[in-house]
C-alpha positions in Angstrom: 11.9 138.7 35.7 12.7 142.4 35.4 10.4 144.9 34.9 9.7 145.2 31.0 8.7 149.0 31.6 12.9 150.2 32.5 13.3 150.9 28.8 12.0 153.4 29.2 13.5 154.6 32.2 16.4 154.4 30.6 15.3 156.5 28.2 13.9 158.9 30.6 18.1 158.7 32.5 19.5 159.7 28.4 20.7 156.4 27.2 20.7 155.1 23.3 18.3 152.0 24.5 18.3 148.8 21.4 16.3 145.9 22.0 17.5 141.8 21.2 20.9 142.8 20.0 23.9 140.1 19.6 26.7 141.0 21.4 28.9 139.4 19.1 29.2 143.0 17.7 30.6 144.7 20.4 33.5 142.3 21.9 37.6 141.7 19.7 36.8 137.9 20.1 33.1 138.3 18.1 31.6 135.8 20.1 27.9 136.0 22.0 24.7 135.6 21.7 21.4 138.6 22.1 21.2 140.7 25.3 17.9 141.8 26.4 18.4 145.1 26.3 21.8 146.9 25.4 21.7 151.0 27.1 24.9 153.2 25.3 25.2 156.3 27.6 27.3 158.8 26.2 28.2 160.3 28.8 29.0 160.6 32.7 26.0 161.6 33.8 24.3 158.9 31.8 26.0 156.7 33.0 25.7 156.9 36.4 22.4 157.8 36.5 22.1 154.2 34.2 24.0 152.1 36.2 22.5 154.1 39.1 18.7 152.8 38.2 19.6 149.5 36.6 20.4 148.8 40.2 18.2 149.6 42.4 15.5 147.5 40.3 17.6 145.1 40.7 18.1 143.9 37.5 20.7 141.7 36.2 23.5 144.8 34.3 26.8 143.9 32.4 28.7 147.4 31.9 31.0 146.9 28.6 32.6 149.0 27.2 35.6 148.0 24.3 35.0 144.6 24.8 37.9 143.5 24.5 38.9 141.2 27.2 35.3 140.0 27.4 33.5 136.3 26.7 30.1 136.4 26.4 28.8 132.5 25.8 26.1 131.8 22.9 23.3 132.9 24.9 23.7 135.9 25.8 22.1 138.0 28.4 18.9 137.8 30.1 19.7 141.7 31.0 20.9 145.0 30.1 24.1 145.8 28.8 25.8 149.0 29.9 27.5 150.5 26.6 30.4 152.8 27.9 30.6 155.8 26.0 31.5 158.9 27.2 35.3 159.2 25.5 36.3 162.5 27.0 40.4 163.9 27.3 42.2 166.5 29.4 45.9 166.5 29.1 48.4 168.9 30.7 51.3 169.1 31.2 51.5 165.9 34.3 48.3 164.2 33.5 45.9 162.9 31.4 42.8 162.6 32.3 40.1 160.7 29.7 36.7 158.6 30.5 36.6 155.7 30.8 34.5 154.7 27.3 37.4 156.4 25.6 39.2 154.2 23.0 42.7 153.7 24.6 44.7 153.5 22.2 43.6 156.8 20.7 44.4 158.4 24.7 48.1 157.0 23.6 48.1 158.5 20.5 47.1 161.7 22.2 49.5 162.1 24.4 52.3 160.7 21.8 50.7 164.0 19.9 51.3 166.1 22.4 55.2 165.1 22.7 53.7 163.8 26.5 56.1 160.7 27.2 54.7 157.3 29.4 51.4 155.7 27.7 53.9 154.9 24.4 54.9 151.0 25.5 50.9 150.7 25.0 50.0 151.4 21.6 47.6 149.7 19.7 45.9 147.5 22.9 42.4 147.1 22.3 39.5 148.3 24.4 38.0 151.2 26.4 41.0 153.4 28.9 38.2 152.5 32.0 39.5 148.8 31.5 42.7 150.0 31.9 42.9 150.1 36.2 40.8 146.6 36.1 43.1 144.8 34.4 45.9 146.3 35.0 47.5 146.6 31.2 51.3 146.0 30.9 53.1 145.5 27.7 56.7 145.9 26.9 57.4 146.3 30.5 55.0 148.8 31.2 52.1 148.3 33.5 49.2 151.2 33.3 49.6 150.8 37.4 53.0 152.6 37.5 51.1 155.6 35.7 48.0 156.5 38.1 47.8 159.3 39.4 43.4 157.8 40.6 40.3 156.5 39.6 37.0 157.8 39.6 34.3 155.5 40.6 30.7 154.4 41.2 30.4 152.2 43.8 27.7 150.2 43.2 26.5 149.5 45.9 26.1 152.7 48.0 25.5 154.5 44.8 28.8 156.9 45.8 30.9 158.8 43.5 34.8 159.5 44.6 38.4 159.3 43.4 40.2 156.2 44.9 44.1 156.5 44.9 45.9 153.6 43.0 46.9 151.9 46.5 43.2 151.0 47.7 43.0 149.3 43.9 44.9 145.8 45.0 46.8 146.6 41.3 49.1 143.0 41.1 50.0 141.5 37.3 47.1 141.5 35.2 44.4 142.1 37.2 43.2 144.3 40.5 40.6 144.6 43.5 37.4 145.7 40.3 38.7 142.6 38.4 35.3 139.7 38.7 33.3 141.9 40.9 30.4 144.8 39.9 31.1 146.2 43.2 32.5 149.8 41.3 32.4 150.6 38.0 35.1 153.4 37.0 34.1 156.6 35.4 37.4 157.7 34.5 40.7 157.8 35.5 43.7 160.5 35.4 47.3 159.2 34.7 51.0 160.4 35.6 52.8 161.5 32.1 55.8 163.3 31.2 56.5 166.9 29.4 59.3 165.9 27.8 58.5 163.9 25.3 60.4 161.4 25.9 59.6 157.7 27.2 58.9 155.7 29.9 63.2 153.7 30.1 62.8 150.4 27.9 63.0 147.7 29.8 62.0 145.2 26.7 65.2 143.7 25.3 62.9 143.6 21.9 61.5 147.4 22.2 64.9 148.4 22.7 66.6 146.8 19.1 63.9 148.0 17.2 64.2 151.4 18.1 68.1 150.9 18.0 68.9 152.1 22.1 69.7 150.4 24.8 67.5 148.7 28.0 67.2 151.1 30.8 67.3 155.1 28.4 64.8 157.3 27.5 64.2 157.9 23.5 61.0 159.9 22.0 57.2 159.0 22.9 56.5 159.1 18.8 59.4 156.4 18.8 58.9 153.6 20.6 54.8 153.9 19.9 55.5 153.1 16.1 57.8 150.6 17.1 55.3 149.5 19.3 52.9 148.8 16.2 55.1 147.9 14.2 55.7 144.9 17.0 52.5 144.3 17.9 50.9 144.3 14.2 53.8 141.1 13.7 51.6 139.0 16.2 48.3 140.2 15.2 47.7 142.1 18.0 46.7 145.4 16.6 42.9 144.6 15.8 42.0 144.5 11.8 39.1 143.8 10.5 39.9 142.4 7.5 42.8 139.9 9.8 41.7 136.5 11.9 44.4 136.6 13.6 43.1 139.7 15.5 39.7 138.7 16.2 41.0 137.8 19.5 41.5 138.9 23.4 44.4 139.5 23.1 47.0 136.9 25.0 45.0 134.3 26.3 46.4 133.2 29.2 48.6 135.1 31.5 51.9 134.0 32.3 52.0 131.3 35.4 54.4 132.3 38.0 55.9 129.0 39.5 56.6 128.9 43.6 59.8 128.5 44.4 59.4 124.4 46.3 57.8 124.0 42.7 60.0 124.8 40.0 62.6 122.0 39.4 59.5 119.6 39.2 58.7 121.6 36.7 61.5 122.0 35.3 62.7 118.5 35.7 59.7 117.9 32.8 60.9 120.0 30.9 64.3 119.0 30.1 62.6 114.9 30.1 60.3 116.5 27.5 62.7 119.0 25.8 66.0 117.9 26.7 68.6 120.4 28.3 66.9 123.6 27.2 67.3 127.7 28.3 64.0 127.9 29.8 62.0 132.1 29.6 62.0 132.5 33.3 61.9 136.0 35.1 61.7 137.1 38.5 58.6 137.6 40.4 56.3 138.3 43.6 55.5 134.5 45.0 58.8 133.1 43.2 59.3 132.4 39.2 57.1 133.6 36.1 57.2 131.7 32.9 55.9 131.8 29.7 53.3 131.3 28.8 53.2 131.4 25.3 56.5 128.9 25.2 54.8 126.5 27.0 52.2 126.2 25.0 54.4 125.7 21.9 56.3 123.1 23.5 53.6 121.4 24.4 52.4 121.0 21.2 50.5 123.7 20.5 52.8 125.2 16.9 50.6 128.7 16.0 47.0 127.9 14.6 47.1 124.9 16.0 44.5 122.9 15.2 44.4 123.8 11.4 43.4 125.2 9.3 39.4 124.4 8.5 39.0 125.6 12.6 37.0 127.6 13.3 37.7 128.1 16.3 42.4 128.3 16.2 45.5 129.7 18.1 46.5 133.1 16.1 48.9 132.0 13.2 51.1 134.2 14.3 51.6 134.0 17.8 50.8 131.1 20.3 49.3 132.8 23.5 45.8 134.2 21.1 42.8 132.3 21.0 40.6 133.6 18.1 37.8 133.0 16.1 37.7 132.8 12.3 34.6 134.2 11.6 32.2 131.4 12.2 33.2 130.3 15.8 31.1 129.8 19.1 31.5 130.8 22.1 32.0 126.9 23.4 34.2 125.7 20.2 36.4 128.4 21.5 36.4 127.7 25.0 36.8 124.2 24.6 39.7 125.4 21.8 41.2 127.2 26.0 40.4 123.7 27.6 42.1 121.2 25.5 45.4 124.0 25.7 45.0 124.7 29.1 44.7 120.4 30.1 47.6 120.0 27.5 50.2 122.2 29.1 49.5 121.1 32.6 49.9 117.4 32.0 52.7 118.1 30.2 55.0 120.3 32.8 52.7 120.8 35.6 52.1 123.6 34.7 48.1 125.1 34.9 47.4 128.5 32.7 45.0 131.6 34.2 43.2 133.1 31.4 42.6 136.4 31.4 39.5 137.3 30.1 36.2 138.1 31.6 33.6 135.3 30.6 29.6 135.6 31.5 27.3 133.5 31.0 30.0 130.6 30.0 33.8 129.5 31.3 36.6 128.2 30.6 35.8 125.5 33.3 33.1 124.3 31.9 29.6 125.6 33.9 29.1 129.0 33.5 29.4 132.3 35.2 27.2 135.2 35.5 28.9 138.7 36.1 
């Protein structure tokens, strides 16, 4: 058992400390049991001091900001939850410097208002700026990794603070070396933007059509942001406390990459069930990327599955989001996730992998601690 006097030490470090707070209030799924302590860190130095102190004392620690890509078990977290609440944003002509605790969509909105381009396709994504390099968030053909100039990290093994280049982050599709690891904590990031007020080249057909442009064109960033927000709202992907379709962790499963060797068997399974149909398929490193949402629906899991009485169900707007209808438990949500995952695998031979980070729970059925 860790020293209970740690609460006073965290207060002395500048944190605002609370006891036994339910973590459901800190995640977009609105799920999760209580944490022993929650320490809110209002600026970067307090964040560094608090985490160093906790690590030195070997206190179980969970770092949490927006909680948009997080699933916390019903038993909660027996330790200290560090709330990242540093929120400074600095805009220059071609660089945005942002603290990790800043709400990501506020960063995008500020750049668009300042007539800076590049981030607009990532509008409406919930969570904090510090989570974006961890997850290498992306939408509508754009990934944040393509715009990262450098990231400021606290190395929790040594206590050192340093800036790292994107080549050190191991960025991949919805992942990085920072994901599923507590060795480093993102403190801030610098992102490259364009000073001409135009968007990144449009790479997504649905978005290009929404703004009346051709794929590859660049249009005013404000126009793209407006279209992206409208598209995301239509899919329940813009947070709204009155819309249970947004009580989610966003896309629950990543789009699977199927190797060239395995693809014929997958296509044969699809044809056996559905006949000769067109399968969404995109080139990817290591094979072909298939649409997880397409596979889920055609494996028999419709929007709103299993029914309107369920506490945890698929979004009524799109099948990639698993949602809390207001009274779900984490275990109910994970049971739904296992049902969908196993159903897709038994039907098409493709195993879907979850995107969110889990704490004291697991889609595999065993508990995971971070």
